[in-house]
C-alpha positions in Angstrom: -23.7 17.3 -31.9 -24.6 15.3 -28.5 -24.1 17.2 -25.1 -21.0 15.2 -24.5 -19.3 16.0 -27.8 -20.1 19.5 -27.6 -18.5 19.8 -24.2 -15.5 18.0 -25.7 -15.4 20.4 -28.5 -15.1 23.6 -26.3 -12.1 21.8 -24.2 -10.4 20.8 -27.5 -10.8 24.0 -28.9 -9.4 25.7 -25.8 -5.9 23.7 -26.7 -5.7 26.1 -29.9 -6.5 29.2 -27.9 -10.1 29.5 -28.8 -12.3 30.7 -25.8 -15.9 30.6 -25.9 -17.6 33.7 -27.6 -19.6 34.6 -24.5 -19.5 33.8 -20.8 -21.2 30.4 -19.6 -22.1 32.1 -16.4 -25.1 34.1 -16.6 -23.5 36.7 -14.3 -20.6 37.4 -16.0 -22.6 37.6 -19.3 -24.9 40.2 -17.9 -21.9 42.0 -16.6 -20.2 42.0 -19.9 -23.4 43.2 -21.7 -24.0 46.0 -19.2 -20.5 47.2 -20.1 -21.4 47.1 -23.8 -24.8 48.7 -23.9 -26.0 52.2 -23.3 -27.3 53.1 -19.9 -30.9 53.3 -21.7 -30.7 50.0 -23.2 -29.4 48.2 -20.4 -32.1 49.6 -18.0 -34.8 48.7 -20.6 -33.6 45.1 -21.2 -32.6 44.4 -17.5 -35.0 46.5 -15.4 -38.2 45.4 -13.7 -41.3 46.9 -11.8 -40.5 48.6 -8.6 -38.2 47.5 -6.4 -37.6 44.6 -8.7 -38.6 42.0 -6.0 -40.3 39.8 -8.6 -36.9 39.6 -10.6 -35.5 38.5 -7.2 -38.2 36.1 -6.5 -38.0 34.3 -9.9 -34.6 33.2 -9.0 -35.3 32.4 -5.5 -38.2 30.3 -6.5 -35.5 28.1 -8.5 -33.5 28.1 -5.6 -36.0 26.9 -3.2 -36.2 23.5 -5.2 -33.3 21.1 -5.3 -32.8 18.2 -7.7 -32.2 14.8 -6.5 -30.0 12.8 -8.7 -30.4 9.0 -9.1 -27.5 6.5 -10.0 -27.0 3.6 -11.9 -29.5 4.2 -14.8 -28.5 3.5 -18.3 -28.2 7.0 -19.7 -25.9 6.6 -22.6 -28.3 7.3 -25.1 -30.8 10.5 -24.4 -33.8 12.0 -26.1 -34.6 15.5 -25.3 -37.1 15.8 -28.0 -41.0 16.7 -27.9 -44.3 17.2 -29.8 -45.8 20.6 -29.3 -49.1 21.7 -31.0 -48.4 19.2 -33.8 -44.7 19.8 -34.3 -41.7 17.9 -33.5 -39.2 19.8 -31.5 -35.6 18.8 -30.8 -35.3 20.3 -27.5 -37.7 21.9 -24.9 -36.3 25.4 -25.4 -37.8 28.6 -27.1 -36.9 31.9 -27.6 -39.3 34.2 -25.8 -40.7 37.4 -27.5 -38.6 40.5 -26.6 -39.2 43.9 -28.3 -36.8 46.4 -29.3 -33.8 44.2 -30.0 -32.5 47.0 -32.0 -31.2 48.3 -28.5 -28.9 45.3 -28.2 -27.6 45.0 -31.7 -27.9 46.2 -35.1 -28.8 43.0 -36.3 -32.0 42.7 -33.9 -34.6 40.5 -34.8 -32.7 39.2 -38.1 -29.8 38.2 -36.2 -31.9 36.2 -33.5 -34.2 34.6 -36.4 -30.9 33.3 -38.1 -29.6 31.9 -34.8 -32.9 30.3 -33.9 -32.8 28.7 -37.4 -29.5 27.5 -37.3 -30.0 25.8 -34.0 -33.4 24.5 -34.8 -35.0 26.5 -32.0 -38.4 28.0 -32.2 -38.6 31.7 -32.1 -41.5 33.8 -31.0 -41.6 37.0 -32.7 -42.4 39.9 -30.5 -45.2 42.4 -31.4 -42.7 45.1 -30.6 -40.2 43.9 -32.8 -37.3 46.1 -34.6 -37.9 44.0 -37.9 -41.2 43.2 -39.2 -42.4 39.6 -38.9 -42.2 38.8 -42.8 -38.5 39.7 -42.8 -37.9 37.2 -40.0 -40.1 34.7 -41.4 -38.0 34.6 -44.6 -35.1 33.9 -42.6 -36.8 31.3 -40.5 -38.3 29.8 -43.7 -39.6 26.4 -42.4 -38.1 26.5 -39.2 -40.9 26.8 -36.3 -42.0 30.3 -35.5 -44.8 31.9 -33.6 -46.2 35.3 -33.2 -46.8 37.3 -29.9 -49.8 39.4 -30.1 -50.3 42.6 -27.7 -54.3 43.2 -28.1 -54.5 46.6 -29.1 -57.6 49.3 -29.1 -58.2 48.4 -32.7 -59.7 45.0 -33.4 -59.1 45.5 -37.1 -55.4 45.8 -36.2 -55.6 42.7 -34.2 -57.2 41.0 -37.1 -54.5 42.1 -39.4 -51.6 41.0 -37.3 -53.0 37.8 -36.9 -53.7 37.2 -40.5 -50.1 38.5 -41.1 -48.8 36.0 -38.9 -50.5 33.0 -40.4 -49.6 34.3 -43.9 -45.8 34.2 -42.9 -45.7 31.0 -41.8 -46.3 31.3 -37.9 -47.7 28.1 -36.3 -49.1 29.7 -33.2 -50.3 33.0 -31.8 -49.2 34.2 -28.3 -51.5 36.7 -26.7 -49.6 38.4 -23.9 -52.2 39.4 -21.1 -50.0 40.8 -18.5 -49.3 44.0 -20.2 -52.7 45.8 -20.8 -50.6 48.7 -19.6 -47.1 49.3 -18.7 -45.8 48.4 -15.3 -44.1 50.9 -12.9 -40.5 50.5 -14.3 -38.3 52.6 -12.0 -35.0 52.3 -14.1 -36.8 53.5 -17.2 -38.5 56.1 -15.3 -35.4 57.5 -13.7 -34.0 57.9 -17.0 -37.0 59.4 -18.6 -36.6 57.1 -21.4 -39.1 54.7 -23.5 -37.8 53.5 -26.8 -41.0 53.3 -28.5 -41.2 57.3 -28.2 -37.9 57.3 -30.5 -39.7 55.0 -32.8 -38.1 51.8 -31.9 -39.8 48.6 -31.7 -42.7 49.5 -33.7 -41.7 47.6 -37.0 -45.0 45.3 -36.8 -47.2 48.6 -36.7 -45.4 50.5 -39.5 -45.3 47.5 -41.8 -49.1 47.1 -41.2 -51.5 48.3 -43.9 -54.3 48.6 -41.3 -52.0 50.6 -38.8 -51.0 52.9 -41.5 -54.7 53.4 -42.4 -55.3 54.4 -38.8 -52.9 57.0 -39.1 -55.3 59.2 -41.3 -57.7 59.3 -38.4 -57.7 62.5 -36.6 -54.9 62.6 -33.7 -56.6 63.8 -30.6 -53.5 63.4 -28.7 -51.1 65.6 -30.5 -51.6 68.5 -28.0 -51.3 66.2 -24.9 -47.9 64.5 -26.3 -46.1 67.6 -27.7 -42.6 68.1 -26.8 -40.7 71.2 -26.0 -38.8 72.2 -29.1 -34.8 72.0 -28.5 -32.0 70.1 -29.8 -32.7 67.0 -28.4 -36.3 67.0 -29.4 -35.1 68.0 -33.2 -32.6 65.2 -33.3 -35.5 62.8 -32.1 -37.6 64.0 -35.1 -34.7 63.2 -37.4 -34.1 59.8 -36.0 -37.8 59.0 -36.4 -37.6 60.1 -40.0 -34.6 57.9 -40.6 -36.3 54.9 -38.9 -39.5 55.0 -40.5 -40.3 53.2 -44.0 -39.8 55.4 -47.0 -37.9 58.4 -47.8 -36.3 60.5 -45.1 -37.1 63.8 -46.7 -40.7 62.9 -47.0 -41.0 61.5 -43.6 -39.4 64.7 -42.3 -41.8 66.9 -44.4 -45.0 64.7 -43.7 -44.6 64.3 -39.9 -46.0 60.9 -40.6 -43.3 59.1 -38.3 -44.2 61.2 -35.2 -48.0 60.5 -35.8 -47.2 56.9 -36.0 -45.2 56.8 -32.5 -48.4 58.7 -31.1 -50.9 56.5 -32.5 -48.9 53.5 -31.3 -48.7 54.7 -27.8 -52.6 55.5 -27.8 -53.6 52.1 -29.1 -51.1 49.5 -28.4 -52.7 47.9 -25.1 -56.3 47.4 -24.2 -57.1 47.4 -20.4 -60.6 46.6 -21.1 -59.9 43.2 -22.6 -61.6 40.4 -21.0 -62.1 36.5 -21.4 -65.4 36.9 -23.9 -63.1 38.9 -26.4 -61.0 36.1 -26.9 -63.7 34.6 -29.3 -63.0 37.2 -31.9 -59.4 36.1 -32.2 -60.4 32.5 -32.6 -62.5 33.8 -35.8 -59.7 35.7 -37.3 -57.2 32.7 -37.5 -57.0 28.9 -37.6 -53.6 28.8 -35.7 -53.4 27.5 -32.2 -53.9 30.4 -29.7 -51.5 30.2 -26.2 -52.4 32.7 -23.2 -49.0 34.0 -21.8 -49.1 35.6 -18.5 -51.2 32.9 -16.5 -49.9 32.6 -12.9 -53.4 31.7 -11.1 -55.0 28.2 -11.2 -58.3 29.5 -11.9 -57.1 31.7 -14.8 -55.5 28.3 -16.2 -58.9 26.5 -15.8 -60.7 29.3 -17.6 -58.3 29.1 -20.3 -58.9 25.4 -20.7 -62.7 25.7 -20.5 -62.4 28.6 -23.0 -60.8 26.2 -25.4 -57.5 27.8 -25.5 -54.7 25.5 -27.0 -51.9 26.3 -24.5 -50.7 28.8 -21.7 -47.4 30.3 -20.7 -46.8 30.6 -17.2 -44.9 34.0 -16.7 -44.6 37.0 -15.0 -43.0 38.9 -17.8 -39.7 38.4 -16.4 -40.6 40.8 -13.2 -41.3 43.7 -15.6 -45.0 44.6 -14.7 -46.1 43.7 -11.0 -43.5 44.4 -8.3 -43.9 41.7 -5.6 -45.6 39.1 -7.8 -45.5 35.3 -7.3 -42.4 33.9 -9.2 -43.3 32.0 -12.2 -42.0 28.7 -11.2 -43.8 29.1 -7.8 -47.0 29.6 -10.0 -46.2 26.6 -12.0 -47.3 23.6 -9.9 -50.7 24.9 -9.1 -51.3 25.8 -12.7 -50.1 22.4 -14.0 -52.5 20.7 -11.5 -55.6 22.8 -12.5 -54.7 22.0 -16.1 -54.3 18.5 -15.6 -52.4 17.8 -19.0 -55.3 18.8 -20.9 -53.2 21.3 -22.8 -49.6 22.1 -22.9 -48.0 24.3 -20.5 -44.9 26.4 -21.1 -42.7 28.7 -18.6 -40.6 31.6 -18.7 -39.2 34.3 -16.4 -36.0 33.5 -14.6 -34.7 30.4 -16.7 -30.8 30.9 -16.5 -29.6 27.6 -17.7 -30.2 23.9 -17.9 -31.1 23.1 -14.5 -33.6 25.5 -14.3 -35.4 24.1 -17.6 -35.2 20.6 -15.8 -36.8 22.0 -12.6 -39.9 23.7 -14.8 -40.4 20.3 -16.6 -40.4 18.4 -13.5 -43.2 20.8 -12.1 -45.7 20.4 -15.1 -44.0 22.6 -18.0 -43.7 20.9 -21.4 -41.1 23.4 -22.6 -39.5 26.6 -21.3 -38.7 30.2 -23.0 -35.5 31.8 -22.7 -35.6 35.8 -22.4 -32.9 38.1 -21.1 -30.0 35.7 -21.5 -30.2 35.7 -25.1 -30.3 39.5 -25.4 -27.1 39.6 -23.6 -25.6 37.2 -25.5 -26.8 39.4 -28.7 -25.5 42.3 -27.3 -22.2 40.7 -27.0 -21.6 38.9 -30.4 -24.7 39.2 -32.5 -26.2 36.2 -34.3 -23.2 33.9 -33.1 -23.5 35.0 -29.5 -27.3 33.9 -29.5 -26.4 30.7 -31.1 -23.7 29.8 -28.6 -26.0 30.6 -25.7 -28.9 28.3 -27.1 -26.1 25.5 -27.7 -25.0 26.0 -24.1 -28.3 26.1 -22.4 -29.4 22.8 -24.6 -26.1 20.9 -23.6 -26.4 21.9 -20.1 -29.9 20.7 -20.0 -29.1 17.2 -21.8 -26.1 16.8 -19.1 -28.5 17.7 -16.2 -31.0 15.2 -17.4 -28.6 12.5 -17.8 -26.6 13.2 -14.5 -30.0 12.9 -12.6 -30.9 9.5 -14.3 -33.4 10.5 -16.8 -33.0 9.4 -20.5 -36.0 11.4 -22.0 -38.3 14.3 -21.0 -41.1 11.8 -19.8 -38.9 10.7 -17.0 -38.6 14.1 -15.7 -41.3 14.6 -12.9 -41.7 16.1 -9.4 -40.1 13.0 -7.7 -36.9 14.2 -9.2 -37.1 17.4 -6.9 -37.4 18.3 -3.3 
């Protein structure tokens, strides 16, 4: 369905009393999701680092650039397709990796994977997912899916995750570089809440044979992370036993779920990671390697010289460094440094089709949608995510045409001031 036909379809359905499942306005959708979610879930999904100035900067960066439409161009036929890492995509949108989706909806990653498949939208499976990559890959089938990798303290686990990703049909590995430790996330800290401590968002680990073998090692952290025994902590132990794979009673008696949480907390990130270590990953997989979290032109150039296949300009949606440069402001410098040698994607602050247009004009090949699809998931599950993706694609196609562009190749810096 073309953008014009989809827009007509919404209006015609309105004559029969059928309204959209989710608001088209991001702010209204966010407000509705806030009313639906628990305080802890909304804080984790919506919050950022420190005073959250980076979240504000991400949006201000888009506002600082305006689109200049051109008229009397024939845009009766439009093409939003592109080739990315040898794959043909129908539009420049991907779903960014977002962890702990079970906080938003019980369908979690499965619901998002089904929506991605139904809309032919690539999905990047989160390393901190609520559902294993294999389960989501079975839903996606031949639809494009990638895997996001957090480089843990265990190289054996890194290798295992990469090989599992390749085995389940992922066609790229996205290494997230900006979370070698958690940022100072004020909202989560005020609630004293981290979902991983409840065993949420660690399905890639509890389904990994290498991680399960690591649980047999002596737990040096048990005393330092022990909790006071009270009704709240006991309830947490019961929830862990339910969530962990296998028998509830066996999990409860063995204490393995608690060991898994402790092991995850101790090894999930690696502050000592350096450029030189990337060669190890190249030896583990034949898939394209994409670096996520690049903001400085020199780092982009290092990635090119290192033989990296692509980069994602991102500040993690403002969740890591308070006061960081906005992703859209960083994009032109990165694009200049890369000089079209490898594809550039961008996330952090995308809230509609016009934002995607601006990002492509400044050098991105494609963009990743983040928080918006989680709010849509919270409001209407799979169908909500599906509708949001269609909305963004429609908005983008209409924007492109109204600016006077027939294809992505015609979108460039001259379209902006």
